[in-house]
C-alpha positions as CSV (number, residue, x, y, z in Angstrom):
1,M,-15.2,-21.9,30.9
2,S,-12.0,-20.0,31.1
3,S,-9.0,-21.2,29.0
4,N,-5.3,-20.9,30.0
5,N,-4.7,-20.5,26.4
6,Y,-6.0,-16.8,26.7
7,Y,-3.9,-14.1,28.0
8,D,-4.3,-10.4,28.8
9,V,-1.0,-8.3,28.8
10,T,-2.4,-6.1,31.8
11,T,-2.8,-9.2,33.9
12,W,0.2,-11.2,33.2
13,P,2.6,-11.3,36.1
14,V,5.9,-10.7,34.2
15,G,6.8,-7.3,33.2
16,N,5.0,-4.0,32.9
17,P,3.0,-3.6,29.8
18,S,2.9,0.2,29.9
19,K,6.7,0.5,30.0
20,D,7.6,-2.5,27.8
21,V,4.8,-4.6,26.3
22,G,7.4,-6.4,24.3
23,E,8.8,-8.0,27.2
24,V,5.4,-9.0,28.5
25,I,4.4,-10.6,25.3
26,N,7.7,-12.4,24.8
27,S,7.2,-13.9,28.4
28,I,3.5,-15.1,27.3
29,I,4.9,-16.7,24.3
30,A,7.6,-18.5,26.3
31,D,4.8,-19.8,28.7
32,I,2.9,-21.1,25.6
33,K,5.9,-23.0,24.3
34,D,6.6,-24.4,27.9
35,R,3.0,-25.6,28.1
36,Q,2.3,-26.8,24.7
37,T,5.1,-29.3,24.0
38,Q,3.3,-32.3,22.7
39,I,2.5,-32.4,19.0
40,D,-0.1,-35.3,19.1
41,V,-2.2,-35.7,22.2
42,N,-5.8,-36.9,21.5
43,N,-5.6,-35.5,17.9
44,G,-4.2,-32.3,19.1
45,G,-1.6,-30.8,21.3
46,K,-0.6,-27.3,20.2
47,P,-3.8,-25.2,19.9
48,G,-1.9,-21.8,20.3
49,A,-3.2,-19.0,22.1
50,V,-4.8,-15.5,22.2
51,I,-2.9,-12.6,23.7
52,Y,-5.3,-9.6,24.4
53,I,-4.2,-5.9,24.4
54,P,-6.9,-3.8,26.0
55,P,-7.4,-0.1,25.1
56,G,-4.4,1.9,26.3
57,D,-0.9,3.0,25.6
58,Y,1.9,0.4,25.6
59,H,5.5,1.3,24.8
60,L,7.6,-1.4,23.2
61,R,11.1,-1.4,24.1
62,T,11.9,-5.1,23.4
63,Q,11.1,-6.8,20.0
64,V,8.4,-9.4,20.0
65,V,9.7,-12.6,18.4
66,I,7.1,-14.9,17.2
67,D,8.0,-18.6,16.5
68,V,4.8,-20.4,17.3
69,S,1.8,-21.2,15.1
70,F,-1.8,-20.6,15.9
71,L,-1.1,-17.3,17.8
72,R,-3.5,-14.5,17.8
73,I,-2.6,-11.1,19.1
74,E,-5.7,-8.9,19.4
75,G,-6.8,-5.6,20.8
76,S,-9.9,-3.4,20.9
77,G,-9.4,-0.7,18.4
78,H,-7.0,0.3,15.5
79,G,-6.9,3.8,16.9
80,F,-5.6,5.5,13.7
81,T,-5.4,9.2,13.7
82,S,-3.3,11.5,11.3
83,S,-0.1,12.3,13.0
84,S,1.0,14.0,9.9
85,I,-1.7,16.6,10.2
86,R,-1.1,17.2,13.8
87,F,2.7,17.7,13.3
88,N,2.0,20.2,10.6
89,V,-0.3,22.2,12.8
90,P,1.6,25.1,14.8
91,E,2.4,23.9,18.4
92,D,0.7,26.8,19.9
93,E,-2.5,25.5,18.4
94,W,-2.1,21.8,20.0
95,P,-3.9,22.7,23.3
96,D,-7.0,23.3,21.2
97,L,-7.0,19.8,19.5
98,H,-9.2,17.2,20.8
99,E,-6.4,14.5,20.5
100,L,-2.8,14.5,19.8
101,W,-2.0,11.0,19.6
102,P,-3.5,7.9,18.0
103,G,-5.7,5.7,20.5
104,G,-7.3,2.4,20.9
105,S,-5.0,-0.6,21.8
106,R,-1.9,1.2,20.9
107,I,1.7,-0.1,20.6
108,I,4.3,2.7,20.7
109,V,7.4,1.6,19.0
110,D,10.4,2.6,21.3
111,L,13.1,0.1,20.1
112,P,16.6,1.4,20.2
113,L,18.0,1.5,16.9
114,D,21.9,1.0,16.4
115,G,22.0,2.5,12.9
116,D,23.5,-0.7,11.4
117,G,20.9,-0.7,8.6
118,E,19.4,-4.2,9.4
119,E,15.8,-3.7,8.6
120,S,14.3,-6.4,10.8
121,K,16.0,-5.1,13.9
122,G,13.6,-2.2,13.8
123,A,10.3,-4.3,13.8
124,A,8.0,-4.3,16.6
125,F,6.8,-7.8,15.9
126,Y,9.5,-10.0,14.1
127,V,8.2,-13.5,13.1
128,E,10.7,-16.2,12.2
129,R,10.8,-20.0,12.3
130,S,12.8,-22.4,10.0
131,G,12.1,-26.2,9.5
132,S,8.8,-27.9,8.7
133,P,6.0,-27.3,8.5
134,R,6.0,-23.7,7.8
135,I,4.7,-21.2,10.6
136,S,1.0,-21.0,10.2
137,S,-2.1,-19.1,11.3
138,V,-0.4,-16.1,13.1
139,E,-3.0,-13.4,13.4
140,F,-2.7,-9.6,14.2
141,S,-6.2,-8.1,14.8
142,N,-7.6,-4.7,15.8
143,F,-4.9,-2.9,17.5
144,C,-2.5,0.2,16.6
145,I,1.2,0.1,15.9
146,D,2.5,3.6,16.1
147,G,6.2,4.7,15.2
148,L,5.7,8.0,17.2
149,H,8.0,10.2,15.2
150,F,10.0,10.3,12.0
151,T,13.6,11.5,11.9
152,S,15.9,13.9,9.8
153,D,17.0,12.4,6.5
154,G,19.2,15.1,5.4
155,S,16.8,16.3,2.7
156,G,15.9,19.6,4.2
157,M,12.3,18.4,5.0
158,P,11.0,18.7,8.3
159,P,11.7,15.6,10.4
160,E,8.2,14.7,10.8
161,N,7.6,14.7,7.1
162,T,10.4,12.5,6.0
163,Y,8.6,9.0,6.5
164,V,12.1,7.9,7.8
165,N,12.6,6.2,11.4
166,G,13.9,2.9,10.8
167,K,10.8,1.3,12.5
168,T,8.6,-1.6,11.1
169,G,5.4,-2.8,12.3
170,I,5.3,-6.4,11.4
171,Y,8.3,-8.2,9.9
172,V,7.8,-11.8,8.7
173,A,11.2,-13.3,7.7
174,N,10.5,-16.6,6.0
175,A,7.9,-19.0,4.6
176,N,4.6,-18.8,6.0
177,D,1.2,-20.1,5.6
178,S,-2.5,-18.6,6.4
179,F,-1.4,-15.5,8.1
180,R,-4.1,-12.9,8.9
181,V,-3.5,-9.1,9.4
182,N,-7.1,-7.8,10.0
183,G,-8.5,-4.3,11.3
184,M,-5.1,-3.0,12.3
185,G,-3.9,0.6,12.4
186,F,-0.4,1.5,11.2
187,V,0.9,5.1,11.4
188,Y,4.4,6.8,11.5
189,L,6.4,3.7,10.4
190,E,9.1,3.5,7.9
191,N,7.7,0.1,6.8
192,A,4.2,-1.0,8.2
193,L,4.2,-4.5,6.8
194,T,7.0,-6.6,5.5
195,I,6.3,-10.3,4.6
196,Y,8.6,-12.8,2.9
197,N,7.4,-15.9,1.1
198,A,3.6,-15.7,1.9
199,D,1.1,-18.5,1.2
200,A,-2.5,-17.8,1.5
201,L,-2.0,-14.5,3.3
202,S,-4.9,-12.3,4.1
203,I,-4.5,-8.4,4.6
204,H,-8.0,-7.1,5.1
205,D,-9.8,-4.0,6.5
206,N,-6.7,-2.3,8.0
207,F,-5.8,1.5,8.1
208,I,-2.3,1.7,7.0
209,A,-1.2,5.4,6.1
210,E,1.5,7.9,6.9
211,C,4.1,5.1,6.6
212,G,7.1,5.1,4.5
213,S,5.9,1.8,2.8
214,C,2.8,0.3,3.7
215,I,2.4,-3.3,2.3
216,E,5.4,-5.1,1.0
217,L,5.1,-8.9,-0.2
218,R,8.8,-9.8,-0.9
219,G,10.6,-13.0,-1.9
220,W,7.9,-15.2,-3.5
221,G,4.4,-16.2,-2.7
222,Q,0.9,-17.3,-4.0
223,A,-2.8,-17.3,-3.4
224,S,-2.9,-14.2,-1.1
225,K,-5.1,-11.5,-0.9
226,I,-5.0,-7.6,-0.2
227,T,-8.6,-6.3,0.2
228,D,-10.7,-3.5,1.5
229,N,-7.8,-1.6,3.1
230,L,-7.3,2.2,3.5
231,V,-3.7,2.6,2.3
232,G,-1.2,5.6,1.8
233,A,2.6,5.6,1.6
234,G,5.2,8.3,1.6
235,P,6.9,9.5,-1.6
236,K,10.0,7.2,-1.4
237,G,7.9,4.0,-0.8
238,H,5.3,1.6,-1.8
239,S,1.6,1.7,-0.9
240,I,1.1,-1.9,-2.3
241,F,4.2,-3.9,-3.6
242,A,4.6,-7.6,-4.5
243,E,7.3,-9.5,-6.2
244,N,7.4,-13.1,-7.6
245,H,3.7,-13.7,-6.7
246,G,1.2,-15.7,-8.2
247,G,-2.6,-15.8,-7.9
248,L,-2.5,-12.5,-5.8
249,L,-5.9,-10.7,-5.3
250,I,-5.9,-6.9,-4.8
251,T,-9.4,-5.7,-4.5
252,A,-11.6,-2.9,-3.1
253,N,-8.6,-1.0,-1.6
254,N,-8.8,2.9,-1.1
255,V,-5.1,3.9,-2.0
256,F,-4.3,7.4,-0.9
257,P,-1.8,9.8,-2.7
258,R,1.7,10.5,-1.9
259,G,3.3,7.0,-2.3
260,A,5.8,6.6,-5.1
261,S,3.3,4.1,-6.6
262,S,-0.1,2.9,-5.7
263,V,0.4,-0.8,-6.7
264,H,3.8,-2.1,-7.9
265,F,4.2,-5.7,-9.3
266,Q,7.7,-6.9,-9.9
267,G,7.6,-10.4,-11.7
268,V,4.0,-11.1,-10.6
269,T,1.8,-13.5,-12.6
270,R,-1.7,-14.7,-13.0
271,S,-2.9,-12.1,-10.5
272,S,-5.7,-9.4,-10.3
273,V,-6.0,-5.7,-9.5
274,T,-9.6,-5.1,-9.5
275,N,-12.3,-2.5,-8.2
276,N,-9.7,-0.3,-6.4
277,R,-9.8,3.5,-6.0
278,L,-6.2,4.7,-6.8
279,H,-5.3,8.2,-6.3
280,S,-1.9,9.9,-6.8
281,F,-0.1,13.0,-7.3
282,Y,2.4,11.7,-9.8
283,P,2.7,9.4,-12.8
284,G,3.7,5.7,-12.3
285,M,0.4,4.8,-10.3
286,L,0.2,1.2,-11.1
287,I,3.2,-0.6,-12.4
288,L,3.5,-4.2,-13.9
289,A,7.3,-4.7,-14.3
290,A,9.8,-7.4,-14.6
291,N,7.7,-9.5,-17.0
292,S,4.6,-9.5,-14.8
293,S,2.3,-11.5,-17.2
294,E,-1.3,-12.7,-17.5
295,N,-2.6,-10.3,-14.8
296,L,-6.0,-8.8,-14.9
297,V,-6.3,-5.0,-14.3
298,A,-10.1,-4.2,-14.4
299,T,-12.7,-1.7,-13.3
300,N,-10.3,0.4,-11.1
301,H,-10.7,4.2,-10.6
302,F,-7.5,6.2,-11.2
303,L,-7.3,9.7,-10.2
304,R,-4.0,11.8,-11.0
305,D,-4.1,15.3,-9.7
306,H,-1.9,17.8,-7.8
307,E,-0.6,17.9,-4.2
308,P,-2.8,20.7,-2.6
309,W,-1.3,20.5,0.8
310,T,1.3,23.3,1.4
311,P,3.9,21.1,3.5
312,F,4.3,18.8,0.6
313,L,4.3,21.0,-2.4
314,G,7.2,20.2,-4.8
315,V,7.6,16.6,-3.6
316,D,7.3,14.0,-6.4
317,N,8.5,10.4,-7.4
318,G,10.8,11.5,-9.9
319,L,8.8,10.4,-13.1
320,D,7.8,12.6,-15.8
321,D,4.4,12.7,-17.6
322,L,5.6,10.5,-20.5
323,N,6.0,7.5,-18.0
324,G,2.2,6.8,-17.9
325,L,-0.3,6.4,-15.1
326,L,-0.3,2.5,-15.8
327,C,3.0,1.1,-17.1
328,V,3.2,-2.5,-18.4
329,S,6.4,-4.6,-18.9
330,G,5.0,-8.0,-19.3
331,S,3.0,-10.2,-21.7
332,N,-0.8,-11.2,-21.9
333,N,-2.1,-9.0,-19.5
334,S,-5.7,-7.8,-19.6
335,V,-6.4,-4.0,-18.9
336,I,-10.2,-3.7,-19.2
337,G,-13.0,-1.3,-18.0
338,N,-10.6,1.3,-15.9
339,H,-11.6,4.8,-15.5
340,F,-8.8,7.3,-15.6
341,S,-9.0,11.1,-14.6
342,Q,-6.0,13.0,-15.2
343,I,-6.8,16.5,-13.6
344,I,-3.6,18.5,-13.8
345,D,-2.5,22.0,-14.7
346,A,-0.8,22.0,-18.2
347,Q,1.8,24.3,-17.1
348,S,3.2,21.6,-14.5
349,I,3.7,19.0,-17.2
350,R,7.1,17.5,-17.6
351,P,8.7,17.7,-19.9
352,A,7.4,21.1,-20.7
353,G,5.2,20.8,-23.9
354,A,4.8,17.0,-23.6
355,T,1.6,15.2,-24.1
356,P,0.9,13.1,-21.0
357,V,0.6,9.4,-21.3
358,I,-2.2,7.4,-19.5
359,I,-1.5,3.6,-20.2
360,R,1.8,2.8,-21.5
361,L,3.0,-0.7,-22.9
362,M,6.6,-0.6,-22.4
363,A,7.5,-4.4,-23.2
364,G,6.0,-7.7,-23.9
365,V,3.6,-9.1,-26.2
366,G,-0.1,-9.9,-26.3
367,N,-1.4,-7.5,-24.0
368,F,-5.2,-6.8,-24.2
369,V,-6.4,-3.1,-23.6
370,S,-10.0,-2.7,-24.0
371,N,-13.0,-0.2,-23.0
372,N,-10.9,2.1,-20.8
373,H,-12.2,5.6,-20.3
374,V,-10.0,8.7,-19.9
375,V,-11.0,12.2,-18.6
376,A,-8.3,14.7,-18.9
377,M,-8.8,18.2,-17.7
378,D,-6.4,21.3,-17.5
379,V,-7.1,22.9,-14.1
380,H,-5.7,25.9,-12.2
381,V,-3.6,24.5,-9.2
382,T,-4.4,25.9,-5.6
383,S,-3.0,24.9,-2.3
384,S,-3.8,25.3,1.3
385,D,-2.5,24.7,4.9
386,S,-5.3,22.7,5.8
387,C,-4.7,19.2,4.5
388,F,-8.3,17.9,5.0
389,E,-10.0,20.9,3.5
390,A,-7.5,21.1,0.5
391,Q,-7.9,17.4,-0.4
392,V,-11.6,17.4,-0.1
393,D,-11.9,20.7,-2.2
394,A,-9.6,19.1,-4.9
395,L,-11.7,16.1,-5.0
396,L,-14.9,17.8,-5.4
397,T,-13.9,20.4,-7.9
398,T,-15.0,19.6,-11.4
399,E,-14.9,23.3,-12.8
400,T,-12.1,23.3,-15.5
401,S,-10.8,25.8,-18.0
402,D,-10.1,23.4,-21.0
403,G,-9.8,19.8,-21.9
404,L,-6.2,18.4,-21.7
405,A,-4.5,16.7,-24.7
406,V,-3.3,13.1,-23.6
407,T,-2.0,10.1,-25.1
408,A,-4.6,7.6,-24.0
409,V,-2.2,4.6,-24.9
410,M,1.3,4.5,-26.0
411,V,2.9,1.4,-27.3
412,D,6.7,1.3,-27.3
413,S,8.7,-0.7,-30.0
414,E,9.8,-3.2,-27.3
415,S,5.9,-4.3,-27.1
416,A,4.1,-6.0,-29.9
417,R,1.1,-8.0,-30.9
418,N,-1.1,-6.1,-28.6
419,T,-4.9,-5.4,-28.9
420,I,-6.0,-2.0,-28.2
421,L,-9.9,-1.5,-28.3
422,D,-12.1,1.4,-27.6
423,S,-9.7,3.0,-25.2
424,G,-8.7,6.1,-27.1
425,S,-9.3,7.7,-30.5
426,D,-7.2,7.4,-33.5
427,A,-5.2,10.5,-32.5
428,Q,-5.0,9.4,-28.8
429,V,-3.3,6.2,-29.5
430,I,0.5,5.8,-30.5
431,A,1.1,2.3,-31.6
432,D,2.7,0.7,-34.7
433,R,-0.7,-0.6,-36.7
434,A,1.4,-3.1,-38.4
435,V,2.4,-5.2,-35.4
436,N,-0.6,-4.1,-32.9
437,A,-4.5,-4.5,-33.4
438,F,-6.3,-1.3,-32.9
439,R,-9.7,-0.1,-32.8
440,A,-10.5,3.5,-31.9
441,T,-13.1,4.9,-29.5
442,P,-15.7,6.6,-31.8
443,T,-15.3,10.5,-31.7
444,V,-18.4,12.5,-31.3
445,G,-19.3,14.3,-34.5
446,F,-17.2,11.8,-36.6
447,P,-19.4,8.5,-36.7
448,P,-17.6,5.3,-37.9
449,T,-18.2,4.5,-41.5
450,T,-20.3,1.5,-42.3
451,E,-18.8,-1.0,-44.7
452,K,-21.2,-2.4,-47.4
């Protein structure tokens, strides 16, 4: 049986979806609101609707404004392909490429930007509704949002490598409940997802890369999850950022390099970062800041190595190697069973001659650091004009010249009453033994003494 609550943008009589799919979707939302006016009819009344975007290219020149619950916007393919690789291939080689642009059900963000700096105006999808109850159960599924081009930012970088264009994929402005962003593709947006005041949000199985910032949970929130995504931001932005959240679950994500951080918590409590693969070209990979407390960071794989791709050589996040890969400013956090690979050229260490830090407890009390394993190697850095080949070669190379001296755990004077177990040898842990409990990882050739 057909339903009048299922819409196809290509068959809706208002507007031309190829020229401005925003106008079409706004007209459909207006129709939903016109038809679904009663809040209580036979124990129902406002079931919402599905808006379908078939595979194809759809320019968006009018911002979509969503103010109804139970709306699902879906396509048939996330369509991600690397625009960054393509834009760094010489133009005379473009005719030999199989594809030039992302595909699937593809929204091309062509919003006019007036340069006033108001971030929400650059959003393809803007979600906002005040009053009670909160807007609920809005879903975005299985289509691509493409910002098309980056623009010059005055840095001297080629415009397509700046990660700047004032465009956002999805912007949720106020309190919301049970939103879903699943199976999506986001590419070449300054901000992919910006969501305020989320409750029970699920961001799952998306491809969010080559965006200035990928996932930002702002304001406050609770009981949300970011799971099983492929994520990679630019050097001035966040791959995964959350502030003032509780009960946040970040699990099974593969976070690519080049973001200023892999995961950044600001005032986040009683949350988990577990079973992720985190890869970065700079220190400051996972940051627990602003008294982020009672969080679990466990069984993640951290890889810090060097940028191998020529167009981005020399780009970093401004942090030196004393900052640490995992930085904690908070109390009663547990850092357990993580693997850290620090695979860098000793000649590149900053400050010159310093000993790089892996885990740094900067402030707070009662943190528990246990059974973390650090592999640190001094390698010769190479680069390549081929992004894919250079990164794969760097990942698979295990031949090294020497081991690299590191500080596995550093405890600053502002942090105390911590417990550090089996996460570094006696020489690799810098902590005031009078105010922190410490047990060294046994060193080969120097078995621990047996007390009688």
